[in-house]
Each structure stands twice: as C-alpha cells, then as structure tokens.
Backbone as CSV, one residue per row, in Angstrom:
resi,resn,N_x,N_y,N_z,CA_x,CA_y,CA_z,C_x,C_y,C_z
1,MET,-5.086,24.035,-39.809,-4.840,23.031,-38.789,-3.682,23.462,-37.899
2,GLY,-3.743,22.970,-36.681,-2.701,23.329,-35.733,-1.736,22.178,-35.514
3,GLN,-1.168,22.130,-34.344,-0.196,21.102,-33.995,-0.825,19.729,-33.767
4,GLY,-2.153,19.650,-33.708,-2.828,18.386,-33.428,-3.056,17.536,-34.656
5,PHE,-2.636,18.001,-35.842,-2.786,17.255,-37.082,-4.226,16.803,-37.300
6,GLY,-5.172,17.697,-37.062,-6.575,17.408,-37.303,-7.280,16.727,-36.143
7,GLN,-6.587,16.442,-35.047,-7.197,15.811,-33.884,-7.242,16.816,-32.735
8,GLU,-8.229,16.656,-31.917,-8.369,17.529,-30.759,-7.224,17.277,-29.788
9,MET,-6.683,18.344,-29.239,-5.608,18.218,-28.258,-6.186,17.711,-26.936
10,PRO,-5.464,16.829,-26.234,-5.973,16.341,-24.947,-5.988,17.456,-23.902
11,ARG,-6.928,17.348,-22.996,-7.010,18.323,-21.905,-5.879,18.107,-20.909
12,PRO,-5.497,19.144,-20.183,-4.450,18.988,-19.162,-4.898,17.991,-18.088
13,HIS,-3.949,17.284,-17.514,-4.239,16.310,-16.470,-4.668,17.007,-15.187
14,ASP,-5.579,16.367,-14.471,-6.021,16.857,-13.173,-5.195,16.166,-12.102
15,LEU,-4.134,16.810,-11.642,-3.235,16.205,-10.671,-3.842,16.107,-9.283
16,ALA,-4.863,16.882,-8.995,-5.487,16.846,-7.673,-6.213,15.525,-7.443
17,GLY,-6.614,14.848,-8.502,-7.348,13.597,-8.366,-6.464,12.372,-8.208
18,LEU,-5.146,12.530,-8.239,-4.247,11.394,-8.117,-4.087,10.973,-6.661
19,ARG,-3.866,9.685,-6.463,-3.645,9.135,-5.123,-2.244,9.497,-4.648
20,GLY,-2.063,9.598,-3.353,-0.765,9.932,-2.781,0.236,8.795,-2.916
21,VAL,1.423,9.015,-2.427,2.513,8.051,-2.500,2.347,7.008,-1.404
22,THR,2.583,5.742,-1.758,2.505,4.658,-0.780,3.645,4.781,0.217
23,LYS,3.314,4.689,1.488,4.309,4.847,2.548,4.596,3.537,3.287
24,TYR,3.577,2.674,3.424,3.734,1.452,4.201,3.277,0.224,3.427
25,LEU,3.976,-0.884,3.639,3.545,-2.195,3.184,3.429,-3.044,4.435
26,VAL,2.243,-3.557,4.691,2.006,-4.379,5.879,1.672,-5.784,5.410
27,ILE,2.427,-6.755,5.895,2.160,-8.152,5.588,1.494,-8.767,6.810
28,VAL,0.255,-9.215,6.609,-0.541,-9.763,7.707,-0.694,-11.263,7.486
29,PRO,-0.279,-12.072,8.488,-0.457,-13.515,8.356,-1.908,-13.888,8.647
30,VAL,-2.576,-14.473,7.679,-3.950,-14.935,7.868,-4.005,-16.421,7.522
31,MET,-5.122,-17.055,7.826,-5.241,-18.497,7.689,-4.973,-18.991,6.265
32,ASP,-5.472,-18.297,5.265,-5.322,-18.729,3.868,-3.955,-18.403,3.284
33,GLY,-3.146,-17.679,3.981,-1.836,-17.250,3.496,-1.671,-15.762,3.733
34,PRO,-0.443,-15.298,3.808,-0.223,-13.883,4.121,-0.733,-12.957,3.024
35,ILE,-1.247,-11.817,3.460,-1.677,-10.800,2.504,-0.837,-9.543,2.705
36,ALA,-0.591,-8.858,1.612,0.157,-7.606,1.650,-0.830,-6.470,1.432
37,ARG,-0.766,-5.479,2.301,-1.654,-4.326,2.184,-0.789,-3.074,2.104
38,LEU,-1.051,-2.262,1.092,-0.337,-0.999,0.905,-1.143,0.139,1.514
39,PHE,-0.452,1.057,2.188,-1.109,2.188,2.836,-0.408,3.490,2.486
40,LEU,-1.209,4.547,2.414,-0.664,5.892,2.243,-0.120,6.365,3.583
41,GLU,0.470,7.544,3.605,1.052,8.080,4.841,0.003,8.255,5.939
42,ASN,-1.242,8.577,5.558,-2.315,8.744,6.559,-2.971,7.417,6.911
43,ARG,-2.376,6.332,6.474,-2.813,4.956,6.717,-4.145,4.609,6.044
44,GLU,-4.432,5.281,4.948,-5.563,4.924,4.100,-5.082,3.815,3.169
45,GLN,-5.860,2.743,3.039,-5.432,1.619,2.215,-5.404,1.990,0.739
46,ALA,-4.311,1.597,0.074,-4.146,1.883,-1.344,-4.163,0.614,-2.189
47,GLY,-4.046,-0.547,-1.564,-4.061,-1.795,-2.309,-3.926,-2.987,-1.398
48,GLU,-4.295,-4.160,-1.941,-4.201,-5.408,-1.185,-3.995,-6.548,-2.174
49,PHE,-3.044,-7.442,-1.871,-2.769,-8.568,-2.755,-2.044,-9.659,-1.990
50,ASP,-1.827,-10.792,-2.657,-1.150,-11.946,-2.068,0.298,-11.577,-1.749
51,ALA,0.723,-11.849,-0.532,2.076,-11.480,-0.115,3.134,-12.439,-0.631
52,ASN,2.731,-13.554,-1.232,3.689,-14.531,-1.737,4.101,-14.259,-3.179
53,THR,3.920,-13.045,-3.650,4.273,-12.723,-5.028,5.700,-12.191,-5.121
54,GLU,6.238,-12.266,-6.319,7.591,-11.777,-6.567,7.681,-10.262,-6.385
55,GLU,6.585,-9.562,-6.672,6.568,-8.111,-6.536,6.823,-7.679,-5.092
56,VAL,6.237,-8.423,-4.156,6.434,-8.085,-2.742,7.903,-8.244,-2.382
57,SER,8.521,-9.321,-2.834,9.941,-9.545,-2.553,10.804,-8.397,-3.054
58,SER,10.496,-7.917,-4.243,11.302,-6.820,-4.786,11.013,-5.497,-4.077
59,MET,9.792,-5.296,-3.608,9.453,-4.047,-2.908,10.151,-3.930,-1.557
60,ILE,10.313,-5.057,-0.854,10.840,-5.003,0.507,12.337,-5.276,0.586
61,LYS,12.963,-5.526,-0.557,14.391,-5.828,-0.574,15.194,-4.678,0.038
62,GLY,15.980,-5.001,1.045,16.836,-4.011,1.683,16.168,-3.158,2.754
63,ILE,14.893,-3.406,3.053,14.183,-2.625,4.070,14.058,-3.459,5.344
64,THR,14.433,-2.883,6.456,14.295,-3.564,7.731,12.894,-3.322,8.277
65,PRO,12.138,-4.397,8.511,10.758,-4.230,8.968,10.653,-4.084,10.483
66,SER,9.499,-3.628,10.900,9.147,-3.689,12.318,8.013,-4.708,12.424
67,VAL,7.905,-5.333,13.572,6.887,-6.365,13.763,5.856,-5.867,14.753
68,GLY,4.603,-6.050,14.389,3.506,-5.679,15.265,2.851,-4.371,14.862
69,ALA,1.572,-4.458,14.525,0.783,-3.273,14.171,-0.309,-3.113,15.218
70,THR,0.116,-3.039,16.471,-0.836,-2.977,17.577,-1.079,-1.562,18.080
71,GLY,-0.356,-0.606,17.551,-0.518,0.780,17.984,-1.842,1.373,17.547
72,ALA,-2.245,2.416,18.224,-3.526,3.077,17.936,-3.580,3.627,16.516
73,GLU,-2.428,3.968,15.941,-2.407,4.510,14.584,-2.874,3.491,13.542
74,TRP,-2.833,2.205,13.885,-3.248,1.139,12.972,-4.661,0.621,13.266
75,ASP,-5.312,1.124,14.303,-6.628,0.603,14.697,-7.649,0.639,13.569
76,LYS,-7.805,1.771,12.933,-8.804,1.896,11.870,-8.387,1.119,10.626
77,ALA,-7.127,1.230,10.240,-6.641,0.614,9.009,-6.692,-0.911,9.050
78,LEU,-6.450,-1.487,10.210,-6.396,-2.944,10.331,-7.508,-3.490,11.218
79,SER,-8.617,-2.804,11.285,-9.721,-3.214,12.160,-10.329,-4.562,11.772
80,ALA,-10.146,-5.002,10.532,-10.701,-6.284,10.080,-9.877,-7.476,10.566
81,HIS,-8.722,-7.218,11.148,-7.837,-8.301,11.579,-7.892,-8.484,13.089
82,SER,-7.638,-9.697,13.519,-7.643,-10.013,14.946,-6.415,-9.405,15.620
83,PRO,-6.472,-9.239,16.944,-5.298,-8.725,17.662,-4.060,-9.608,17.469
84,THR,-4.268,-10.903,17.344,-3.142,-11.818,17.120,-2.513,-11.577,15.755
85,ASP,-3.332,-11.444,14.731,-2.812,-11.166,13.389,-2.067,-9.837,13.360
86,ARG,-2.624,-8.844,14.026,-1.977,-7.522,14.059,-0.648,-7.574,14.792
87,ALA,-0.570,-8.363,15.862,0.677,-8.476,16.623,1.770,-9.152,15.802
88,GLN,1.373,-10.026,14.875,2.339,-10.745,14.041,2.612,-10.043,12.713
89,ALA,1.907,-8.968,12.430,2.068,-8.261,11.155,3.469,-7.669,11.038
90,THR,3.978,-7.665,9.821,5.286,-7.097,9.526,5.073,-5.808,8.744
91,ILE,5.676,-4.724,9.220,5.481,-3.406,8.612,6.779,-2.941,7.964
92,TYR,6.677,-2.613,6.677,7.805,-2.063,5.926,7.461,-0.618,5.609
93,GLU,8.363,0.280,5.969,8.133,1.708,5.715,9.035,2.152,4.565
94,PHE,8.398,2.683,3.517,9.145,3.192,2.369,9.579,4.624,2.645
95,SER,10.781,4.954,2.220,11.249,6.332,2.449,10.972,7.214,1.274
C-alpha cells in the first residue's frame, strides 16, 4: 500500500475549468425589489440574487459606486433591463 491507505488518490484539479474572478457587482432597481448581479471582468454574468441581503452589504462596504450602466460595455450584460433601470443601476467595482 502507498500513501493513500488503501484508497485511490484523487486526480489533480483541472484549474482551466474554474470561473474567473468577479470584478463587478451591479445593483439594479426593479419593481419587485433591487437585484444584485455579479459579473466577471468581461462582463459575463457570474451570479444573481436579492440585493437586500446582508452579504451584499458586506461586499460593498468601503467601495464607492458609480451610478448608471448605460454605456455600450453593459449593453449585452444588462439587455434584459429597461433603459430607466440601467440608468439607475449602481455599479461597484472590486479591485
């Protein structure tokens, strides 16, 4: 027996399959309540959840946001939202 104590050793992790680092948190005001959407640096969506959670508060603590996601760089990522919602969106950029 080897170092595995009779069990098969796990295979090495495939790091190429991991998602990139989250770069942006966008809070979009919608009728049912604000939603928080996480985006990668290329503005691919990485997650979406209720913006009224404690986790959102801790993520944005100490970060100065910009208001308005009306630029062309946000067109594809936020295409499901109205121009008014996009203009009121708050963008937090993680360093």
